[in-house]
PDB file of N, CA, C and O in Angstrom:
ATOM      1  N   MET A   1    -166.416 -27.454  69.522  1.00  0.00           N
ATOM      2  CA  MET A   1    -167.803 -27.273  69.924  1.00  0.00           C
ATOM      3  C   MET A   1    -168.489 -28.643  69.980  1.00  0.00           C
ATOM      4  O   MET A   1    -168.300 -29.475  69.092  1.00  0.00           O
ATOM      5  N   VAL A   2    -169.272 -28.866  71.013  1.00  0.00           N
ATOM      6  CA  VAL A   2    -169.962 -30.144  71.197  1.00  0.00           C
ATOM      7  C   VAL A   2    -171.228 -30.149  70.349  1.00  0.00           C
ATOM      8  O   VAL A   2    -172.068 -29.255  70.445  1.00  0.00           O
ATOM      9  N   THR A   3    -171.341 -31.174  69.524  1.00  0.00           N
ATOM     10  CA  THR A   3    -172.529 -31.286  68.680  1.00  0.00           C
ATOM     11  C   THR A   3    -173.614 -32.035  69.427  1.00  0.00           C
ATOM     12  O   THR A   3    -173.359 -32.639  70.468  1.00  0.00           O
ATOM     13  N   ASP A   4    -174.816 -31.996  68.897  1.00  0.00           N
ATOM     14  CA  ASP A   4    -175.928 -32.721  69.504  1.00  0.00           C
ATOM     15  C   ASP A   4    -175.633 -34.212  69.540  1.00  0.00           C
ATOM     16  O   ASP A   4    -175.967 -34.889  70.512  1.00  0.00           O
ATOM     17  N   LYS A   5    -175.011 -34.727  68.486  1.00  0.00           N
ATOM     18  CA  LYS A   5    -174.678 -36.140  68.435  1.00  0.00           C
ATOM     19  C   LYS A   5    -173.705 -36.519  69.542  1.00  0.00           C
ATOM     20  O   LYS A   5    -173.884 -37.546  70.196  1.00  0.00           O
ATOM     21  N   GLU A   6    -172.676 -35.704  69.759  1.00  0.00           N
ATOM     22  CA  GLU A   6    -171.694 -35.973  70.810  1.00  0.00           C
ATOM     23  C   GLU A   6    -172.349 -35.920  72.192  1.00  0.00           C
ATOM     24  O   GLU A   6    -172.033 -36.732  73.061  1.00  0.00           O
ATOM     25  N   ALA A   7    -173.250 -34.978  72.390  1.00  0.00           N
ATOM     26  CA  ALA A   7    -173.947 -34.861  73.672  1.00  0.00           C
ATOM     27  C   ALA A   7    -174.816 -36.100  73.919  1.00  0.00           C
ATOM     28  O   ALA A   7    -174.882 -36.604  75.040  1.00  0.00           O
ATOM     29  N   ILE A   8    -175.463 -36.573  72.892  1.00  0.00           N
ATOM     30  CA  ILE A   8    -176.305 -37.767  73.025  1.00  0.00           C
ATOM     31  C   ILE A   8    -175.449 -38.991  73.328  1.00  0.00           C
ATOM     32  O   ILE A   8    -175.800 -39.804  74.183  1.00  0.00           O
ATOM     33  N   VAL A   9    -174.328 -39.120  72.628  1.00  0.00           N
ATOM     34  CA  VAL A   9    -173.426 -40.254  72.863  1.00  0.00           C
ATOM     35  C   VAL A   9    -172.906 -40.230  74.298  1.00  0.00           C
ATOM     36  O   VAL A   9    -172.845 -41.274  74.946  1.00  0.00           O
ATOM     37  N   LYS A  10    -172.532 -39.056  74.802  1.00  0.00           N
ATOM     38  CA  LYS A  10    -172.052 -38.935  76.176  1.00  0.00           C
ATOM     39  C   LYS A  10    -173.158 -39.278  77.169  1.00  0.00           C
ATOM     40  O   LYS A  10    -172.901 -39.928  78.183  1.00  0.00           O
ATOM     41  N   ALA A  11    -174.378 -38.850  76.886  1.00  0.00           N
ATOM     42  CA  ALA A  11    -175.506 -39.154  77.762  1.00  0.00           C
ATOM     43  C   ALA A  11    -175.776 -40.656  77.792  1.00  0.00           C
ATOM     44  O   ALA A  11    -176.061 -41.222  78.848  1.00  0.00           O
ATOM     45  N   ILE A  12    -175.684 -41.292  76.634  1.00  0.00           N
ATOM     46  CA  ILE A  12    -175.879 -42.746  76.558  1.00  0.00           C
ATOM     47  C   ILE A  12    -174.808 -43.467  77.360  1.00  0.00           C
ATOM     48  O   ILE A  12    -175.108 -44.394  78.112  1.00  0.00           O
ATOM     49  N   GLU A  13    -173.562 -43.045  77.201  1.00  0.00           N
ATOM     50  CA  GLU A  13    -172.462 -43.666  77.949  1.00  0.00           C
ATOM     51  C   GLU A  13    -172.655 -43.502  79.451  1.00  0.00           C
ATOM     52  O   GLU A  13    -172.395 -44.430  80.217  1.00  0.00           O
ATOM     53  N   ALA A  14    -173.108 -42.332  79.872  1.00  0.00           N
ATOM     54  CA  ALA A  14    -173.336 -42.092  81.301  1.00  0.00           C
ATOM     55  C   ALA A  14    -174.448 -42.991  81.831  1.00  0.00           C
ATOM     56  O   ALA A  14    -174.332 -43.546  82.924  1.00  0.00           O
ATOM     57  N   LYS A  15    -175.515 -43.134  81.068  1.00  0.00           N
ATOM     58  CA  LYS A  15    -176.640 -43.983  81.499  1.00  0.00           C
ATOM     59  C   LYS A  15    -176.234 -45.454  81.511  1.00  0.00           C
ATOM     60  O   LYS A  15    -176.642 -46.194  82.406  1.00  0.00           O
ATOM     61  N   GLU A  16    -175.446 -45.888  80.545  1.00  0.00           N
ATOM     62  CA  GLU A  16    -174.978 -47.272  80.533  1.00  0.00           C
ATOM     63  C   GLU A  16    -174.064 -47.548  81.726  1.00  0.00           C
ATOM     64  O   GLU A  16    -174.127 -48.623  82.322  1.00  0.00           O
ATOM     65  N   ALA A  17    -173.225 -46.591  82.069  1.00  0.00           N
ATOM     66  CA  ALA A  17    -172.349 -46.752  83.231  1.00  0.00           C
ATOM     67  C   ALA A  17    -173.171 -46.831  84.510  1.00  0.00           C
ATOM     68  O   ALA A  17    -172.875 -47.636  85.393  1.00  0.00           O
ATOM     69  N   ARG A  18    -174.187 -46.009  84.609  1.00  0.00           N
ATOM     70  CA  ARG A  18    -175.057 -46.032  85.801  1.00  0.00           C
ATOM     71  C   ARG A  18    -175.806 -47.362  85.895  1.00  0.00           C
ATOM     72  O   ARG A  18    -175.944 -47.917  86.985  1.00  0.00           O
ATOM     73  N   LEU A  19    -176.287 -47.872  84.773  1.00  0.00           N
ATOM     74  CA  LEU A  19    -176.963 -49.178  84.777  1.00  0.00           C
ATOM     75  C   LEU A  19    -176.016 -50.290  85.216  1.00  0.00           C
ATOM     76  O   LEU A  19    -176.420 -51.203  85.936  1.00  0.00           O
ATOM     77  N   ALA A  20    -174.777 -50.215  84.790  1.00  0.00           N
ATOM     78  CA  ALA A  20    -173.793 -51.217  85.208  1.00  0.00           C
ATOM     79  C   ALA A  20    -173.569 -51.146  86.715  1.00  0.00           C
ATOM     80  O   ALA A  20    -173.458 -52.179  87.375  1.00  0.00           O
ATOM     81  N   GLN A  21    -173.503 -49.933  87.261  1.00  0.00           N
ATOM     82  CA  GLN A  21    -173.356 -49.760  88.706  1.00  0.00           C
ATOM     83  C   GLN A  21    -174.563 -50.346  89.435  1.00  0.00           C
ATOM     84  O   GLN A  21    -174.407 -51.036  90.442  1.00  0.00           O
ATOM     85  N   LEU A  22    -175.750 -50.073  88.934  1.00  0.00           N
ATOM     86  CA  LEU A  22    -176.967 -50.579  89.560  1.00  0.00           C
ATOM     87  C   LEU A  22    -177.032 -52.101  89.491  1.00  0.00           C
ATOM     88  O   LEU A  22    -177.468 -52.746  90.445  1.00  0.00           O
ATOM     89  N   ASP A  23    -176.600 -52.681  88.367  1.00  0.00           N
ATOM     90  CA  ASP A  23    -176.568 -54.141  88.243  1.00  0.00           C
ATOM     91  C   ASP A  23    -175.641 -54.748  89.287  1.00  0.00           C
ATOM     92  O   ASP A  23    -175.984 -55.744  89.923  1.00  0.00           O
ATOM     93  N   GLU A  24    -174.476 -54.153  89.463  1.00  0.00           N
ATOM     94  CA  GLU A  24    -173.524 -54.655  90.449  1.00  0.00           C
ATOM     95  C   GLU A  24    -174.083 -54.511  91.861  1.00  0.00           C
ATOM     96  O   GLU A  24    -173.947 -55.418  92.682  1.00  0.00           O
ATOM     97  N   GLU A  25    -174.706 -53.381  92.140  1.00  0.00           N
ATOM     98  CA  GLU A  25    -175.304 -53.173  93.460  1.00  0.00           C
ATOM     99  C   GLU A  25    -176.424 -54.185  93.713  1.00  0.00           C
ATOM    100  O   GLU A  25    -176.550 -54.706  94.821  1.00  0.00           O
ATOM    101  N   ARG A  26    -177.230 -54.460  92.695  1.00  0.00           N
ATOM    102  CA  ARG A  26    -178.314 -55.431  92.830  1.00  0.00           C
ATOM    103  C   ARG A  26    -177.751 -56.827  93.098  1.00  0.00           C
ATOM    104  O   ARG A  26    -178.275 -57.553  93.943  1.00  0.00           O
ATOM    105  N   ARG A  27    -176.694 -57.205  92.389  1.00  0.00           N
ATOM    106  CA  ARG A  27    -176.070 -58.512  92.624  1.00  0.00           C
ATOM    107  C   ARG A  27    -175.551 -58.620  94.057  1.00  0.00           C
ATOM    108  O   ARG A  27    -175.731 -59.643  94.718  1.00  0.00           O
ATOM    109  N   ALA A  28    -174.911 -57.563  94.522  1.00  0.00           N
ATOM    110  CA  ALA A  28    -174.371 -57.564  95.888  1.00  0.00           C
ATOM    111  C   ALA A  28    -175.492 -57.649  96.917  1.00  0.00           C
ATOM    112  O   ALA A  28    -175.388 -58.393  97.892  1.00  0.00           O
ATOM    113  N   LEU A  29    -176.556 -56.891  96.702  1.00  0.00           N
ATOM    114  CA  LEU A  29    -177.682 -56.923  97.636  1.00  0.00           C
ATOM    115  C   LEU A  29    -178.385 -58.277  97.622  1.00  0.00           C
ATOM    116  O   LEU A  29    -178.791 -58.768  98.675  1.00  0.00           O
ATOM    117  N   THR A  30    -178.533 -58.876  96.468  1.00  0.00           N
ATOM    118  CA  THR A  30    -179.162 -60.186  96.368  1.00  0.00           C
ATOM    119  C   THR A  30    -178.331 -61.237  97.089  1.00  0.00           C
ATOM    120  O   THR A  30    -178.874 -62.088  97.794  1.00  0.00           O
ATOM    121  N   THR A  31    -177.023 -61.177  96.913  1.00  0.00           N
ATOM    122  CA  THR A  31    -176.136 -62.117  97.599  1.00  0.00           C
ATOM    123  C   THR A  31    -176.247 -61.950  99.105  1.00  0.00           C
ATOM    124  O   THR A  31    -176.339 -62.937  99.835  1.00  0.00           O
ATOM    125  N   ARG A  32    -176.239 -60.713  99.575  1.00  0.00           N
ATOM    126  CA  ARG A  32    -176.340 -60.468 101.010  1.00  0.00           C
ATOM    127  C   ARG A  32    -177.699 -60.921 101.555  1.00  0.00           C
ATOM    128  O   ARG A  32    -177.774 -61.481 102.649  1.00  0.00           O
ATOM    129  N   LEU A  33    -178.747 -60.684 100.809  1.00  0.00           N
ATOM    130  CA  LEU A  33    -180.078 -61.113 101.228  1.00  0.00           C
ATOM    131  C   LEU A  33    -180.142 -62.629 101.346  1.00  0.00           C
ATOM    132  O   LEU A  33    -180.737 -63.149 102.290  1.00  0.00           O
ATOM    133  N   GLN A  34    -179.546 -63.337 100.412  1.00  0.00           N
ATOM    134  CA  GLN A  34    -179.504 -64.796 100.485  1.00  0.00           C
ATOM    135  C   GLN A  34    -178.727 -65.259 101.710  1.00  0.00           C
ATOM    136  O   GLN A  34    -179.119 -66.222 102.369  1.00  0.00           O
ATOM    137  N   GLN A  35    -177.636 -64.581 102.016  1.00  0.00           N
ATOM    138  CA  GLN A  35    -176.859 -64.917 103.207  1.00  0.00           C
ATOM    139  C   GLN A  35    -177.680 -64.705 104.472  1.00  0.00           C
ATOM    140  O   GLN A  35    -177.645 -65.524 105.389  1.00  0.00           O
ATOM    141  N   LEU A  36    -178.420 -63.598 104.514  1.00  0.00           N
ATOM    142  CA  LEU A  36    -179.238 -63.317 105.682  1.00  0.00           C
ATOM    143  C   LEU A  36    -180.344 -64.354 105.854  1.00  0.00           C
ATOM    144  O   LEU A  36    -180.622 -64.787 106.973  1.00  0.00           O
ATOM    145  N   TYR A  37    -180.976 -64.752 104.753  1.00  0.00           N
ATOM    146  CA  TYR A  37    -181.996 -65.804 104.827  1.00  0.00           C
ATOM    147  C   TYR A  37    -181.390 -67.113 105.327  1.00  0.00           C
ATOM    148  O   TYR A  37    -182.002 -67.814 106.132  1.00  0.00           O
ATOM    149  N   ALA A  38    -180.206 -67.440 104.857  1.00  0.00           N
ATOM    150  CA  ALA A  38    -179.543 -68.669 105.298  1.00  0.00           C
ATOM    151  C   ALA A  38    -179.213 -68.593 106.788  1.00  0.00           C
ATOM    152  O   ALA A  38    -179.389 -69.574 107.511  1.00  0.00           O
ATOM    153  N   GLU A  39    -178.734 -67.433 107.252  1.00  0.00           N
ATOM    154  CA  GLU A  39    -178.434 -67.261 108.670  1.00  0.00           C
ATOM    155  C   GLU A  39    -179.697 -67.381 109.515  1.00  0.00           C
ATOM    156  O   GLU A  39    -179.691 -68.016 110.569  1.00  0.00           O
ATOM    157  N   LEU A  40    -180.774 -66.768 109.044  1.00  0.00           N
ATOM    158  CA  LEU A  40    -182.039 -66.842 109.766  1.00  0.00           C
ATOM    159  C   LEU A  40    -182.543 -68.273 109.842  1.00  0.00           C
ATOM    160  O   LEU A  40    -183.011 -68.721 110.888  1.00  0.00           O
ATOM    161  N   GLN A  41    -182.446 -68.980 108.737  1.00  0.00           N
ATOM    162  CA  GLN A  41    -182.886 -70.367 108.698  1.00  0.00           C
ATOM    163  C   GLN A  41    -182.044 -71.217 109.649  1.00  0.00           C
ATOM    164  O   GLN A  41    -182.583 -72.082 110.340  1.00  0.00           O
ATOM    165  N   ALA A  42    -180.754 -70.987 109.694  1.00  0.00           N
ATOM    166  CA  ALA A  42    -179.873 -71.746 110.581  1.00  0.00           C
ATOM    167  C   ALA A  42    -180.194 -71.450 112.045  1.00  0.00           C
ATOM    168  O   ALA A  42    -180.114 -72.347 112.883  1.00  0.00           O
ATOM    169  N   LEU A  43    -180.554 -70.214 112.365  1.00  0.00           N
ATOM    170  CA  LEU A  43    -180.896 -69.860 113.739  1.00  0.00           C
ATOM    171  C   LEU A  43    -182.241 -70.458 114.160  1.00  0.00           C
ATOM    172  O   LEU A  43    -182.410 -70.868 115.308  1.00  0.00           O
ATOM    173  N   ASP A  44    -183.188 -70.506 113.234  1.00  0.00           N
ATOM    174  CA  ASP A  44    -184.516 -71.028 113.544  1.00  0.00           C
ATOM    175  C   ASP A  44    -184.484 -72.503 113.905  1.00  0.00           C
ATOM    176  O   ASP A  44    -185.115 -72.927 114.873  1.00  0.00           O
ATOM    177  N   ASN A  45    -183.745 -73.283 113.121  1.00  0.00           N
ATOM    178  CA  ASN A  45    -183.729 -74.722 113.353  1.00  0.00           C
ATOM    179  C   ASN A  45    -182.447 -75.300 112.761  1.00  0.00           C
ATOM    180  O   ASN A  45    -182.459 -75.769 111.623  1.00  0.00           O
ATOM    181  N   PRO A  46    -181.350 -75.279 113.501  1.00  0.00           N
ATOM    182  CA  PRO A  46    -180.066 -75.698 112.929  1.00  0.00           C
ATOM    183  C   PRO A  46    -179.962 -77.190 112.641  1.00  0.00           C
ATOM    184  O   PRO A  46    -179.108 -77.598 111.854  1.00  0.00           O
ATOM    185  N   LEU A  47    -180.805 -78.015 113.254  1.00  0.00           N
ATOM    186  CA  LEU A  47    -180.673 -79.463 113.082  1.00  0.00           C
ATOM    187  C   LEU A  47    -181.545 -80.026 111.971  1.00  0.00           C
ATOM    188  O   LEU A  47    -181.227 -81.078 111.417  1.00  0.00           O
ATOM    189  N   SER A  48    -182.624 -79.355 111.637  1.00  0.00           N
ATOM    190  CA  SER A  48    -183.563 -79.905 110.670  1.00  0.00           C
ATOM    191  C   SER A  48    -183.861 -78.902 109.567  1.00  0.00           C
ATOM    192  O   SER A  48    -184.709 -78.025 109.739  1.00  0.00           O
ATOM    193  N   PRO A  49    -183.168 -79.021 108.426  1.00  0.00           N
ATOM    194  CA  PRO A  49    -183.422 -78.059 107.357  1.00  0.00           C
ATOM    195  C   PRO A  49    -184.828 -78.152 106.787  1.00  0.00           C
ATOM    196  O   PRO A  49    -185.361 -77.146 106.320  1.00  0.00           O
ATOM    197  N   THR A  50    -185.449 -79.338 106.811  1.00  0.00           N
ATOM    198  CA  THR A  50    -186.818 -79.449 106.295  1.00  0.00           C
ATOM    199  C   THR A  50    -187.818 -78.877 107.284  1.00  0.00           C
ATOM    200  O   THR A  50    -188.840 -78.325 106.879  1.00  0.00           O
ATOM    201  N   GLY A  51    -187.541 -79.001 108.560  1.00  0.00           N
ATOM    202  CA  GLY A  51    -188.438 -78.443 109.564  1.00  0.00           C
ATOM    203  C   GLY A  51    -188.394 -76.929 109.608  1.00  0.00           C
ATOM    204  O   GLY A  51    -189.357 -76.288 110.028  1.00  0.00           O
ATOM    205  N   ALA A  52    -187.290 -76.358 109.179  1.00  0.00           N
ATOM    206  CA  ALA A  52    -187.150 -74.904 109.215  1.00  0.00           C
ATOM    207  C   ALA A  52    -188.110 -74.233 108.253  1.00  0.00           C
ATOM    208  O   ALA A  52    -188.542 -73.108 108.504  1.00  0.00           O
ATOM    209  N   THR A  53    -188.452 -74.887 107.170  1.00  0.00           N
ATOM    210  CA  THR A  53    -189.363 -74.270 106.206  1.00  0.00           C
ATOM    211  C   THR A  53    -190.822 -74.432 106.616  1.00  0.00           C
ATOM    212  O   THR A  53    -191.691 -73.772 106.048  1.00  0.00           O
ATOM    213  N   ALA A  54    -191.109 -75.289 107.584  1.00  0.00           N
ATOM    214  CA  ALA A  54    -192.494 -75.504 107.998  1.00  0.00           C
ATOM    215  C   ALA A  54    -193.093 -74.244 108.611  1.00  0.00           C
ATOM    216  O   ALA A  54    -194.296 -74.014 108.490  1.00  0.00           O
ATOM    217  N   ASP A  55    -192.283 -73.433 109.261  1.00  0.00           N
ATOM    218  CA  ASP A  55    -192.780 -72.227 109.925  1.00  0.00           C
ATOM    219  C   ASP A  55    -192.786 -71.002 109.014  1.00  0.00           C
ATOM    220  O   ASP A  55    -193.245 -69.933 109.418  1.00  0.00           O
ATOM    221  N   LEU A  56    -192.284 -71.148 107.798  1.00  0.00           N
ATOM    222  CA  LEU A  56    -192.229 -70.008 106.882  1.00  0.00           C
ATOM    223  C   LEU A  56    -193.601 -69.731 106.290  1.00  0.00           C
ATOM    224  O   LEU A  56    -194.389 -70.645 106.046  1.00  0.00           O
ATOM    225  N   SER A  57    -193.870 -68.451 106.064  1.00  0.00           N
ATOM    226  CA  SER A  57    -195.108 -68.089 105.379  1.00  0.00           C
ATOM    227  C   SER A  57    -194.969 -68.432 103.895  1.00  0.00           C
ATOM    228  O   SER A  57    -193.879 -68.745 103.417  1.00  0.00           O
ATOM    229  N   PHE A  58    -196.078 -68.369 103.184  1.00  0.00           N
ATOM    230  CA  PHE A  58    -196.062 -68.661 101.757  1.00  0.00           C
ATOM    231  C   PHE A  58    -195.096 -67.727 101.032  1.00  0.00           C
ATOM    232  O   PHE A  58    -194.323 -68.175 100.186  1.00  0.00           O
ATOM    233  N   SER A  59    -195.132 -66.436 101.355  1.00  0.00           N
ATOM    234  CA  SER A  59    -194.242 -65.460 100.703  1.00  0.00           C
ATOM    235  C   SER A  59    -192.779 -65.755 100.991  1.00  0.00           C
ATOM    236  O   SER A  59    -191.930 -65.633 100.108  1.00  0.00           O
ATOM    237  N   GLU A  60    -192.484 -66.143 102.223  1.00  0.00           N
ATOM    238  CA  GLU A  60    -191.102 -66.465 102.570  1.00  0.00           C
ATOM    239  C   GLU A  60    -190.616 -67.706 101.837  1.00  0.00           C
ATOM    240  O   GLU A  60    -189.455 -67.782 101.436  1.00  0.00           O
ATOM    241  N   LYS A  61    -191.506 -68.678 101.665  1.00  0.00           N
ATOM    242  CA  LYS A  61    -191.142 -69.888 100.926  1.00  0.00           C
ATOM    243  C   LYS A  61    -190.847 -69.557  99.461  1.00  0.00           C
ATOM    244  O   LYS A  61    -189.913 -70.096  98.868  1.00  0.00           O
ATOM    245  N   ILE A  62    -191.646 -68.676  98.895  1.00  0.00           N
ATOM    246  CA  ILE A  62    -191.419 -68.253  97.505  1.00  0.00           C
ATOM    247  C   ILE A  62    -190.066 -67.558  97.395  1.00  0.00           C
ATOM    248  O   ILE A  62    -189.297 -67.842  96.476  1.00  0.00           O
ATOM    249  N   LEU A  63    -189.769 -66.650  98.323  1.00  0.00           N
ATOM    250  CA  LEU A  63    -188.478 -65.956  98.301  1.00  0.00           C
ATOM    251  C   LEU A  63    -187.319 -66.939  98.442  1.00  0.00           C
ATOM    252  O   LEU A  63    -186.307 -66.813  97.752  1.00  0.00           O
ATOM    253  N   LEU A  64    -187.465 -67.908  99.325  1.00  0.00           N
ATOM    254  CA  LEU A  64    -186.429 -68.915  99.506  1.00  0.00           C
ATOM    255  C   LEU A  64    -186.237 -69.729  98.230  1.00  0.00           C
ATOM    256  O   LEU A  64    -185.106 -69.952  97.797  1.00  0.00           O
ATOM    257  N   PHE A  65    -187.335 -70.171  97.631  1.00  0.00           N
ATOM    258  CA  PHE A  65    -187.262 -70.953  96.392  1.00  0.00           C
ATOM    259  C   PHE A  65    -186.580 -70.152  95.286  1.00  0.00           C
ATOM    260  O   PHE A  65    -185.699 -70.662  94.593  1.00  0.00           O
ATOM    261  N   ARG A  66    -186.993 -68.895  95.126  1.00  0.00           N
ATOM    262  CA  ARG A  66    -186.420 -68.058  94.066  1.00  0.00           C
ATOM    263  C   ARG A  66    -184.946 -67.774  94.322  1.00  0.00           C
ATOM    264  O   ARG A  66    -184.169 -67.647  93.375  1.00  0.00           O
ATOM    265  N   SER A  67    -184.546 -67.672  95.596  1.00  0.00           N
ATOM    266  CA  SER A  67    -183.134 -67.419  95.884  1.00  0.00           C
ATOM    267  C   SER A  67    -182.282 -68.655  95.582  1.00  0.00           C
ATOM    268  O   SER A  67    -181.106 -68.536  95.239  1.00  0.00           O
ATOM    269  N   LEU A  68    -182.879 -69.828  95.712  1.00  0.00           N
ATOM    270  CA  LEU A  68    -182.135 -71.056  95.463  1.00  0.00           C
ATOM    271  C   LEU A  68    -182.121 -71.450  93.984  1.00  0.00           C
ATOM    272  O   LEU A  68    -181.161 -72.060  93.514  1.00  0.00           O
ATOM    273  N   PHE A  69    -183.175 -71.105  93.257  1.00  0.00           N
ATOM    274  CA  PHE A  69    -183.316 -71.552  91.871  1.00  0.00           C
ATOM    275  C   PHE A  69    -183.525 -70.373  90.926  1.00  0.00           C
ATOM    276  O   PHE A  69    -184.466 -70.366  90.133  1.00  0.00           O
ATOM    277  N   HIS A  70    -182.656 -69.390  91.012  1.00  0.00           N
ATOM    278  CA  HIS A  70    -182.779 -68.247  90.115  1.00  0.00           C
ATOM    279  C   HIS A  70    -181.976 -68.524  88.835  1.00  0.00           C
ATOM    280  O   HIS A  70    -180.997 -69.271  88.832  1.00  0.00           O
ATOM    281  N   GLY A  71    -182.427 -67.902  87.773  1.00  0.00           N
ATOM    282  CA  GLY A  71    -181.750 -68.083  86.479  1.00  0.00           C
ATOM    283  C   GLY A  71    -180.710 -67.008  86.241  1.00  0.00           C
ATOM    284  O   GLY A  71    -180.454 -66.153  87.089  1.00  0.00           O
ATOM    285  N   ARG A  72    -180.131 -67.079  85.079  1.00  0.00           N
ATOM    286  CA  ARG A  72    -179.132 -66.083  84.708  1.00  0.00           C
ATOM    287  C   ARG A  72    -179.830 -64.757  84.418  1.00  0.00           C
ATOM    288  O   ARG A  72    -180.887 -64.721  83.789  1.00  0.00           O
ATOM    289  N   GLU A  73    -179.225 -63.676  84.886  1.00  0.00           N
ATOM    290  CA  GLU A  73    -179.806 -62.365  84.679  1.00  0.00           C
ATOM    291  C   GLU A  73    -179.193 -61.636  83.491  1.00  0.00           C
ATOM    292  O   GLU A  73    -179.633 -60.545  83.129  1.00  0.00           O
ATOM    293  N   ASP A  74    -178.181 -62.241  82.888  1.00  0.00           N
ATOM    294  CA  ASP A  74    -177.517 -61.557  81.779  1.00  0.00           C
ATOM    295  C   ASP A  74    -178.027 -62.023  80.418  1.00  0.00           C
ATOM    296  O   ASP A  74    -177.538 -61.566  79.385  1.00  0.00           O
ATOM    297  N   VAL A  75    -179.000 -62.922  80.411  1.00  0.00           N
ATOM    298  CA  VAL A  75    -179.609 -63.357  79.154  1.00  0.00           C
ATOM    299  C   VAL A  75    -181.124 -63.247  79.270  1.00  0.00           C
ATOM    300  O   VAL A  75    -181.679 -63.301  80.367  1.00  0.00           O
ATOM    301  N   PHE A  76    -181.770 -63.096  78.152  1.00  0.00           N
ATOM    302  CA  PHE A  76    -183.209 -62.945  78.125  1.00  0.00           C
ATOM    303  C   PHE A  76    -183.823 -63.998  77.214  1.00  0.00           C
ATOM    304  O   PHE A  76    -183.208 -64.391  76.223  1.00  0.00           O
ATOM    305  N   PRO A  77    -185.032 -64.461  77.536  1.00  0.00           N
ATOM    306  CA  PRO A  77    -185.658 -65.494  76.695  1.00  0.00           C
ATOM    307  C   PRO A  77    -186.031 -64.961  75.327  1.00  0.00           C
ATOM    308  O   PRO A  77    -186.566 -65.701  74.501  1.00  0.00           O
TER     309      PRO A  77
END
């Protein structure tokens, strides 16, 4: 017979497994998004990397900066 403790442990394991899946999916999506930004930047101005950012909006510049200088996601301050 399954006890309440066993049911809780199984539920915790299931949620931890789902979080691990979501973390992996997020990493994959972030990598792909960075690739797409790089492709877009190369198409906009392939000869001048500094000129390519001149046409970016403030939000796009922030996204570009954060994609280039992101910290580790597996540790917390």
